[in-house]
C-alpha positions in Angstrom: 71.8 72.8 79.7 74.0 75.6 80.7 77.9 75.1 79.4 79.8 74.4 81.9 82.7 76.2 80.4 80.7 79.7 80.4 79.6 82.1 82.9 75.5 82.1 84.0 75.2 85.3 81.4 76.6 82.6 78.6 79.6 84.3 78.3 82.5 82.0 77.2 85.4 81.9 79.9 89.1 82.6 78.8 91.5 79.6 79.0 94.5 80.8 80.7 95.9 77.6 81.2 98.9 78.7 78.4 100.1 81.4 81.0 103.6 80.5 82.7 101.8 81.9 85.9 99.4 79.6 86.2 100.7 76.4 85.4 102.2 74.1 87.9 105.8 74.0 89.3 107.1 70.8 88.9 109.1 71.0 92.1 105.7 71.5 94.4 103.6 68.5 93.8 104.1 67.3 96.6 103.4 70.3 98.4 100.6 69.2 100.7 103.2 66.6 102.5 106.0 68.9 102.9 107.3 70.0 106.3 107.6 73.3 108.0 111.1 73.4 106.9 110.7 72.3 103.5 108.1 74.8 102.8 110.5 77.3 103.8 113.4 76.0 101.7 111.2 75.7 98.9 109.8 79.1 98.8 113.4 80.5 99.2 114.9 78.4 96.8 112.4 79.4 94.2 112.9 83.3 95.4 116.1 82.7 93.4 114.5 83.2 90.1 113.2 86.7 90.8 117.0 88.0 91.0 117.3 86.3 88.0 114.0 87.7 86.2 115.4 91.1 87.0 118.8 90.2 85.5 116.9 89.7 82.5 114.7 92.3 82.5 117.1 94.8 82.9 117.4 96.4 79.3 113.7 96.3 79.1 113.4 98.3 82.2 116.1 100.6 81.2 114.5 101.6 78.0 111.0 101.9 79.6 112.5 104.5 82.6 114.4 106.2 79.5 111.1 106.6 77.7 109.4 108.0 80.9 112.0 110.3 81.9 111.9 113.1 79.5 108.1 114.2 80.5 108.6 112.9 84.0 111.5 115.8 84.2 108.7 118.0 82.3 106.4 117.4 85.4 104.5 114.7 84.2 103.1 111.7 85.9 103.3 108.3 86.0 100.2 106.3 86.4 100.4 102.8 87.4 97.2 100.3 86.8 96.5 97.0 88.4 94.1 94.5 89.6 94.7 92.3 92.6 98.0 92.0 94.3 99.1 94.1 91.3 97.1 97.1 91.6 97.8 97.0 95.3 101.6 97.0 94.8 101.0 99.9 92.0 99.1 101.8 94.8 101.8 100.9 97.1 104.3 102.2 95.1 102.7 105.5 94.6 101.7 106.3 98.1 105.8 105.5 99.4 107.5 107.6 97.2 105.7 110.9 97.8 106.8 111.0 101.7 110.2 109.2 101.0 111.6 111.9 98.3 109.1 114.9 98.8 107.4 115.0 95.6 104.3 116.0 95.4 101.5 113.4 95.6 99.8 113.8 92.5 102.9 113.2 90.5 102.9 109.2 90.8 99.3 107.7 91.1 98.1 104.5 91.6 94.7 103.1 89.9 93.4 99.5 91.3 90.3 97.8 90.1 87.0 98.4 92.2 88.9 101.4 94.0 90.8 102.0 97.3 88.1 99.8 99.3 90.0 96.5 97.8 93.1 97.5 99.4 91.7 95.5 102.2 88.7 93.4 101.0 89.9 91.5 97.7 87.2 92.6 94.7 88.8 90.1 91.6 85.7 90.3 89.7 86.5 93.8 89.0 89.2 92.9 86.9 87.3 91.7 84.4 86.2 95.0 83.1 88.4 96.4 80.2 86.2 99.8 80.6 86.9 99.8 84.4 89.8 102.0 84.6 87.8 104.5 81.7 86.3 107.2 84.4 89.5 107.5 86.7 91.8 107.7 83.7 89.6 110.5 81.8 89.2 112.6 85.3 93.0 112.5 85.2 93.4 114.3 82.0 96.2 112.5 80.5 98.7 114.6 78.5 101.8 113.8 76.5 104.1 113.9 79.6 102.4 111.4 81.5 103.1 108.0 81.1 100.9 104.7 82.2 102.2 101.5 83.5 99.8 98.7 83.3 100.5 95.6 85.9 99.0 92.4 85.6 101.2 89.1 86.9 99.6 87.1 84.0 99.7 89.8 81.5 96.4 89.4 80.4 94.1 90.9 82.9 91.1 92.8 81.1 90.9 95.5 83.3 94.6 96.4 82.4 95.0 95.9 79.0 91.3 97.8 78.9 93.0 101.0 80.7 96.0 101.0 78.6 94.2 100.8 75.2 92.0 104.0 76.9 95.0 105.9 77.8 96.4 105.4 74.5 92.7 106.8 73.1 92.6 109.9 75.7 96.7 110.6 75.2 98.3 108.9 72.1 101.7 110.1 72.7 102.3 109.1 76.1 104.2 106.6 77.2 102.7 103.5 77.9 103.9 99.7 79.2 102.6 96.4 80.7 104.5 95.1 83.4 104.1 91.4 83.5 105.6 87.8 84.9 104.5 86.2 82.1 105.5 85.7 78.4 102.6 87.6 76.7 102.6 89.4 73.4 102.9 93.2 74.1 99.5 94.9 73.6 98.9 97.0 70.6 98.5 99.6 73.3 101.4 99.7 74.6 104.4 100.8 73.6 106.7 98.7 76.3 106.6 95.4 77.3 108.8 94.4 80.4 108.5 90.7 81.4 109.8 89.5 84.6 110.0 85.9 84.2 109.7 84.1 87.7 108.1 80.9 86.3 105.1 79.0 87.6 104.7 79.4 91.3 105.1 77.0 94.1 101.2 77.2 95.0 99.9 76.9 91.5 98.4 80.8 90.1 99.2 82.2 93.5 101.4 85.3 91.9 101.3 87.1 95.4 104.8 85.3 95.6 107.4 85.3 92.8 105.5 87.4 90.7 104.2 89.9 93.3 108.0 90.1 94.7 109.4 90.7 91.2 106.8 93.0 90.6 107.6 95.4 93.4 111.2 95.2 93.0 110.5 96.3 89.3 108.0 99.1 90.5 111.4 100.1 92.9 113.6 100.2 90.4 111.2 102.5 88.0 110.2 105.0 90.8 114.0 105.1 92.6 115.8 105.5 89.4 113.0 108.4 88.3 113.8 110.3 91.7 117.7 110.1 91.5 117.2 111.6 87.8 115.1 114.4 89.2 117.6 115.0 91.7 116.0 113.7 94.8 119.0 112.2 95.9 122.8 113.1 96.8 125.5 110.6 96.8 123.4 107.7 98.1 121.3 109.7 100.3 118.0 110.8 100.6 118.7 114.6 100.8 115.0 115.5 100.3 114.2 114.1 103.5 112.1 116.3 105.8 112.1 115.8 109.5 108.6 115.3 110.6 108.9 112.1 113.4 111.6 111.7 115.6 113.0 108.5 113.3 113.2 110.8 110.4 114.9 113.5 112.5 117.2 111.3 113.2 118.3 110.5 110.0 118.2 114.0 108.8 120.7 115.0 111.3 123.0 112.2 110.2 122.8 113.1 106.8 123.4 116.4 107.4 126.5 115.4 109.5 127.6 112.9 106.9 127.6 115.4 103.7 129.0 118.8 105.9 130.9 117.1 108.5 129.8 119.2 111.5 128.4 117.5 114.9 125.1 115.2 115.4 123.5 118.2 117.8 124.6 120.9 115.3 123.4 119.2 112.9 119.8 118.7 114.7 120.0 122.5 115.2 120.5 123.2 111.6 117.6 120.5 110.7 115.3 122.8 112.5 116.2 125.9 111.5 115.6 124.8 108.1 112.2 123.6 108.6 112.9 120.2 108.8 114.5 120.1 105.3 118.0 118.1 105.3 118.6 119.3 101.4 118.1 122.7 102.9 120.0 122.5 106.2 123.0 121.5 104.1 122.6 124.3 101.7 122.4 126.7 104.4 125.8 125.4 106.3 127.5 124.8 102.7 127.0 128.3 101.7 126.7 130.5 105.0 122.7 131.2 104.2 119.7 131.6 105.7 116.6 129.2 105.3 115.0 131.2 103.0 117.8 131.6 100.6 118.7 128.2 100.5 115.3 127.1 99.6 115.5 130.1 96.8 119.1 128.6 95.6 117.7 125.0 95.7 114.3 126.0 93.6 116.5 127.8 90.9 118.8 124.5 90.6 115.6 122.6 90.5 116.3 121.2 93.6 119.7 119.5 92.4 122.0 119.9 95.5 125.3 119.0 93.6 124.6 121.9 91.7 124.2 124.2 94.5 127.0 122.5 96.4 129.2 123.8 93.1 129.1 127.0 94.3 129.9 126.7 98.0 133.5 127.7 99.1 136.1 124.8 99.1 135.9 125.3 103.2 133.9 126.7 105.4 134.3 127.4 109.5 130.9 126.1 111.4 
């Protein structure tokens, strides 16, 4: 007779009942009887724990970002590795940063178990292979300036833990981290552990809920902070915006107007002359230069608008 606790292959299945994200939430034991209003109230109330988890993880997130930053400023990459919801969130963040901040698409990379096809169609079995990310990581040619962030809500996903070990073998000096929503030991191959303690889900084991929300917030925090440190932000404005559609053209003109004080119509004309670059348009107006000079000044200042504007005269007539 086959062992009911093993797969047909005979491989023993891990018992993950100790993992916080797999445990039952005492507040939702009668969830099947809840009305619509009760479901909404309970989910909303439980989501409050996400904010507390982020606050508690603040010091660990800060340490991780500070460790990643030097290599990233030298041109290194951030590589997110995950499976299922965690993998999709990593790919989402990696996809959203380049258009928002005009970052080269290969600077933040998302790797998901099973490949990009699993973004739409689940392939959860792929997460059980600790060697599953080997080819993707090998192809990247990791260097000491790159950072690898494994994302696993329950903290035990073989694909993710295996990827961290592979990354350490490929590039021993790279910063590595596990981002998880469960209190698990730091893997030997990770230099950082960030725990977002969101507790048990109201629907047991459904980590697309609180754990997923907290993970998205943490990834937002990591990538946006890095973009700020890279000089992609001026005041609280996304000045590296490029006007490629009506919405972004409107936003670019408002950014230029806000920084320079010129009217909307003049700002629109300036953005057009700046090839759609809000940052270049600001430099053109502030220094009284053409787009070529503006782009050259920004390149010399490593893209930092505050550095370029420090060269501007106190006032300038339009």
